[in-house]
C-alpha positions as CSV (number, residue, x, y, z in Angstrom):
1,M,-1.3,-15.4,-8.1
2,K,-2.3,-16.8,-4.8
3,I,-1.6,-14.2,-2.1
4,T,-2.2,-14.4,1.7
5,I,-2.0,-11.2,3.8
6,L,-1.1,-11.7,7.4
7,G,-2.8,-8.9,9.3
8,S,-6.1,-7.1,8.9
9,G,-4.7,-3.6,9.5
10,G,-5.5,-0.7,7.2
11,W,-2.5,-1.3,4.9
12,G,-3.1,-5.0,4.6
13,L,-6.7,-4.5,3.7
14,A,-5.8,-1.8,1.2
15,L,-3.4,-4.1,-0.5
16,A,-6.0,-6.9,-0.4
17,C,-8.3,-4.6,-2.4
18,T,-5.5,-3.8,-4.8
19,S,-4.6,-7.5,-5.2
20,Q,-8.2,-8.5,-5.8
21,R,-8.6,-5.7,-8.4
22,L,-5.6,-7.1,-10.2
23,G,-7.2,-10.6,-10.4
24,H,-5.2,-12.4,-7.7
25,E,-6.7,-15.0,-5.4
26,V,-6.5,-13.2,-2.0
27,T,-6.8,-14.3,1.6
28,V,-6.6,-12.1,4.6
29,W,-5.7,-13.6,8.0
30,S,-6.2,-12.0,11.4
31,A,-5.5,-13.1,14.9
32,F,-8.7,-11.2,15.9
33,S,-11.9,-13.0,15.1
34,D,-13.9,-9.8,15.9
35,E,-12.2,-8.0,13.0
36,I,-12.9,-10.8,10.6
37,D,-16.5,-11.0,11.8
38,A,-16.9,-7.2,11.4
39,I,-15.8,-7.4,7.8
40,K,-18.1,-10.3,7.1
41,R,-21.0,-8.5,8.7
42,T,-20.5,-5.0,7.4
43,G,-18.2,-5.3,4.4
44,E,-15.6,-3.0,5.9
45,L,-13.4,-2.7,9.0
46,H,-14.4,0.7,10.2
47,A,-11.9,0.8,13.0
48,K,-8.9,0.4,10.6
49,L,-10.1,1.4,7.1
50,P,-13.4,3.3,7.4
51,G,-15.4,3.7,4.2
52,V,-13.4,1.2,2.2
53,M,-15.5,-1.9,1.2
54,I,-13.5,-5.1,1.1
55,P,-14.4,-7.2,-2.0
56,K,-16.5,-10.2,-1.3
57,E,-14.1,-12.3,-3.3
58,V,-11.4,-11.8,-0.6
59,R,-11.3,-14.8,1.7
60,L,-11.2,-14.0,5.4
61,T,-9.8,-16.4,8.1
62,T,-8.3,-16.8,11.5
63,D,-6.6,-20.0,10.5
64,I,-2.9,-19.3,9.9
65,S,-2.4,-22.5,7.9
66,C,-3.8,-20.4,5.1
67,V,-0.2,-19.5,4.2
68,K,0.4,-23.0,2.8
69,D,1.5,-23.2,-0.8
70,E,0.9,-19.5,-1.5
71,D,2.8,-17.6,-4.2
72,I,3.2,-14.5,-2.0
73,V,2.7,-14.1,1.8
74,L,2.5,-10.5,2.8
75,I,3.5,-9.8,6.4
76,G,1.6,-6.7,7.3
77,I,1.4,-6.6,11.1
78,P,2.8,-4.3,13.8
79,S,6.5,-4.8,14.2
80,Q,6.3,-6.0,17.8
81,F,4.3,-9.0,16.6
82,V,6.3,-10.0,13.5
83,R,8.4,-12.6,15.2
84,S,5.5,-14.3,17.0
85,V,3.3,-14.4,14.0
86,C,6.1,-15.7,11.8
87,E,6.7,-18.5,14.3
88,Q,3.0,-19.4,14.2
89,A,3.1,-19.5,10.4
90,K,6.4,-21.5,10.1
91,P,5.0,-25.0,10.2
92,F,2.8,-24.3,7.2
93,M,5.0,-22.1,5.1
94,S,6.3,-23.3,1.7
95,D,10.0,-22.5,0.9
96,K,8.8,-21.4,-2.5
97,S,6.6,-18.6,-1.2
98,I,7.9,-15.0,-1.6
99,L,7.6,-13.2,1.7
100,L,6.7,-9.5,1.4
101,S,7.3,-7.4,4.5
102,T,5.4,-4.1,5.0
103,A,6.1,-3.9,8.7
104,K,8.1,-0.8,9.8
105,G,10.1,-1.0,12.9
106,L,13.1,-2.4,14.9
107,E,12.9,-5.3,17.3
108,N,13.6,-4.4,20.9
109,G,16.4,-6.4,22.4
110,T,17.9,-7.7,19.2
111,L,17.9,-4.3,17.3
112,M,16.9,-6.3,14.2
113,R,15.2,-5.0,11.2
114,M,11.9,-6.8,10.2
115,S,13.5,-8.6,7.2
116,E,16.2,-9.9,9.4
117,I,13.7,-11.5,11.7
118,I,11.8,-13.0,8.8
119,S,15.0,-14.3,7.3
120,E,16.0,-15.9,10.6
121,I,12.7,-17.8,10.8
122,F,12.4,-18.5,7.0
123,P,16.0,-18.9,5.8
124,K,15.1,-20.6,2.5
125,N,12.5,-18.0,1.4
126,R,13.0,-15.0,-0.8
127,I,12.2,-11.8,1.0
128,V,11.0,-8.5,-0.3
129,V,10.5,-5.2,1.7
130,M,7.9,-2.6,0.7
131,S,8.2,0.9,2.0
132,G,7.3,4.4,1.1
133,P,4.7,7.2,1.5
134,S,1.5,5.2,1.8
135,H,-1.5,6.0,3.9
136,A,-3.9,3.0,3.7
137,E,-6.8,5.4,3.9
138,E,-5.8,6.9,0.6
139,L,-4.7,3.7,-1.3
140,G,-8.0,2.0,-0.2
141,R,-10.0,4.9,-1.8
142,G,-8.0,4.6,-5.1
143,I,-5.8,7.6,-4.6
144,P,-2.5,7.3,-6.6
145,T,0.4,6.0,-4.5
146,A,4.0,5.1,-5.1
147,V,6.3,3.0,-3.0
148,A,9.6,1.2,-3.2
149,V,10.2,-2.6,-3.1
150,A,13.7,-3.8,-2.1
151,S,15.3,-7.3,-2.0
152,Y,18.6,-8.9,-2.2
153,D,17.0,-11.0,-5.0
154,K,16.2,-8.6,-7.8
155,E,13.9,-11.1,-9.6
156,A,11.8,-11.4,-6.5
157,A,11.5,-7.6,-6.2
158,E,10.5,-7.4,-9.9
159,L,7.9,-10.1,-9.4
160,I,6.3,-8.1,-6.5
161,Q,6.5,-5.0,-8.7
162,K,4.6,-6.7,-11.4
163,A,2.1,-8.4,-9.1
164,F,0.9,-5.3,-7.3
165,S,1.3,-2.5,-9.9
166,D,-1.7,-0.9,-11.5
167,N,-2.9,2.6,-12.3
168,V,-3.4,3.3,-8.6
169,L,-0.3,1.7,-7.0
170,R,3.1,2.2,-8.6
171,L,6.1,0.3,-7.4
172,Y,9.8,1.1,-7.9
173,V,12.5,-1.6,-7.4
174,N,15.3,-0.6,-5.0
175,K,18.2,-2.9,-4.1
176,D,18.9,-1.2,-0.8
177,V,17.0,-3.3,1.8
178,V,18.8,-1.8,4.8
179,G,18.1,1.8,3.7
180,C,14.4,1.1,2.9
181,E,13.8,-0.5,6.3
182,I,15.7,2.1,8.3
183,G,13.8,4.9,6.5
184,G,10.5,3.3,7.1
185,A,11.2,2.6,10.8
186,V,12.9,5.8,12.0
187,K,10.6,8.2,10.2
188,N,8.0,7.2,12.8
189,V,10.3,8.6,15.5
190,I,10.6,11.9,13.7
191,A,6.9,12.0,13.0
192,L,6.2,11.9,16.8
193,C,8.5,14.9,17.2
194,C,6.6,16.8,14.4
195,G,3.3,16.1,16.1
196,I,4.8,17.5,19.4
197,I,5.8,20.7,17.5
198,D,2.2,21.2,16.2
199,G,0.8,20.3,19.6
200,L,2.8,23.1,21.1
201,G,1.5,25.5,18.5
202,L,4.9,26.2,16.9
203,G,5.3,27.2,13.3
204,D,6.2,25.9,9.8
205,N,9.8,27.0,10.3
206,T,10.3,24.7,13.3
207,K,8.6,21.8,11.6
208,A,10.6,22.2,8.4
209,A,13.8,22.3,10.4
210,L,12.8,19.2,12.3
211,I,12.0,17.2,9.2
212,T,15.2,18.2,7.5
213,R,17.5,17.5,10.5
214,G,15.5,14.4,11.2
215,L,16.2,13.2,7.7
216,S,19.9,13.8,8.4
217,E,19.7,11.6,11.5
218,I,18.0,8.8,9.6
219,T,20.5,9.0,6.8
220,R,23.5,8.9,9.2
221,L,22.1,5.8,10.9
222,G,21.1,4.1,7.7
223,C,24.5,4.7,6.1
224,A,26.3,3.5,9.2
225,M,24.3,0.2,8.9
226,G,25.3,-0.2,5.2
227,G,22.5,1.6,3.5
228,S,22.9,3.8,0.5
229,E,22.7,7.6,1.0
230,K,20.6,7.9,-2.3
231,T,17.8,5.8,-0.7
232,F,17.1,8.5,1.8
233,S,16.2,11.1,-0.8
234,G,13.7,8.7,-2.4
235,L,10.3,7.2,-1.6
236,A,11.5,5.1,1.3
237,G,13.3,8.1,2.8
238,L,12.2,11.6,2.2
239,G,8.8,10.5,0.8
240,D,7.8,8.4,3.7
241,L,9.1,10.9,6.2
242,V,7.2,13.9,4.8
243,V,3.9,12.0,4.5
244,T,4.2,10.7,8.1
245,C,5.2,14.0,9.6
246,T,2.5,16.1,8.1
247,S,-0.8,14.1,7.9
248,M,-3.6,13.4,10.4
249,H,-3.7,9.9,8.9
250,S,-0.4,9.2,10.7
251,R,-0.9,7.8,14.2
252,N,2.6,8.8,15.1
253,Y,1.9,12.4,14.2
254,R,-1.4,12.4,16.0
255,C,0.1,10.9,19.1
256,G,2.8,13.6,19.1
257,I,0.2,16.3,18.9
258,L,-1.4,15.0,22.1
259,I,2.0,14.9,23.9
260,G,2.7,18.5,22.7
261,Q,-0.7,19.5,24.2
262,G,0.4,18.1,27.6
263,V,-1.0,14.6,27.5
264,D,1.2,12.0,29.3
265,P,3.1,9.9,26.6
266,E,1.7,6.6,27.7
267,E,-1.9,8.0,27.8
268,A,-1.3,9.6,24.3
269,V,-0.3,6.2,23.0
270,R,-3.4,4.5,24.6
271,R,-5.7,7.1,23.0
272,T,-4.1,6.8,19.6
273,G,-3.6,3.0,19.1
274,T,-0.6,1.5,17.5
275,V,2.2,4.1,17.5
276,E,5.3,2.4,16.0
277,G,7.5,5.4,16.8
278,Y,7.0,5.0,20.6
279,G,8.5,1.5,20.6
280,C,11.1,2.4,17.9
281,A,12.5,5.4,19.7
282,P,14.5,3.6,22.4
283,V,15.6,0.9,20.0
284,T,16.8,3.6,17.6
285,R,18.8,5.2,20.4
286,K,20.4,2.0,21.4
287,L,21.3,1.3,17.8
288,A,22.8,4.8,17.4
289,H,24.9,4.4,20.6
290,K,26.1,1.0,19.4
291,L,27.2,2.4,16.0
292,G,28.5,5.7,17.4
293,V,25.9,7.8,15.4
294,E,24.9,11.2,16.6
295,M,21.1,11.5,16.7
296,P,20.2,14.5,19.0
297,I,16.5,14.7,18.0
298,T,16.1,11.0,18.8
299,E,17.9,11.5,22.1
300,E,15.6,14.4,23.2
301,L,12.4,12.4,22.2
302,N,13.5,9.5,24.4
303,E,13.9,11.9,27.3
304,I,10.4,13.3,26.7
305,L,8.8,9.9,26.3
306,F,10.6,7.9,29.0
307,E,12.4,10.3,31.4
308,N,9.7,12.9,32.1
309,Q,11.5,15.7,30.4
310,P,9.2,18.7,29.6
311,V,8.7,19.0,25.8
312,R,9.8,22.6,25.7
313,Q,13.0,21.7,27.4
314,G,13.7,19.3,24.6
315,I,13.4,22.1,22.1
316,I,15.6,24.4,24.1
317,D,18.3,21.7,24.3
318,L,18.2,21.2,20.5
319,M,18.4,24.9,19.7
320,S,21.2,25.4,22.3
321,R,23.5,22.8,20.8
322,P,26.9,23.9,19.5
323,T,26.7,25.4,16.1
324,G,28.0,23.4,13.1
325,E,27.9,22.9,9.4
326,E,25.3,21.2,7.3
């Protein structure tokens, strides 16, 4: 198949390697010529996916018209740029291309999920969402990985499953688009909190409680939006949450560690790079307020990130809440 990947981040490059290994004709687009030049010069993009050599057969370009007449266009860019990049690609996109979103986040202002943005710009295209526990650093090195793919069009999801599956990457079809996207977006918020816990030097008890109660928050929000409760115990829910909350591969977790150690949140984000949870936290809170969903962990994180609340006060507030039932 002909596949174009929009974005030269770690996950996009890891999937480029997978796609080429499976015999597809692969193009990677980036808005940043320095990244494309680095890959051409060294064979890898050390800043995003160190130690993983990008096959020479993968075409590299900064010309977004590369999406024209592709079978699959993978949108693998940070969530805050999804709308602008899709608008750039719109004049060249074929209605027959299946659009595969791997972006995890919520749009500030509109509170829209990534597939909703993509559908608004490309109303005639079939859209599939990929989400799950997937560090690019591991997939790129050939470490077994399993993710979910969800679509309102089962045939499109099954086509993506067939196109990307091999003995390294295993895909499971899921019909719950809303649940998969909310799980993938809000787990970054909880991962920031888990990093803060470790930055403070607290223990496994605290982190386990945070992950468990964080999953409850994600599930409540997702179900209020129409998602299936079952999704949140699967790859796009619990699986993605655990891997993001416990690994140094996770920028959200690493950023949280810095905040827990006393680094100002804005400076921690600057040091870490793209931290999806930082932008997603206030949008998640707005969405929860709109739907009347209780999310105390998310509330406390927002106060820490944007209202100068000391991190230890956030923990005191959570532990002092009225007792209840699970």
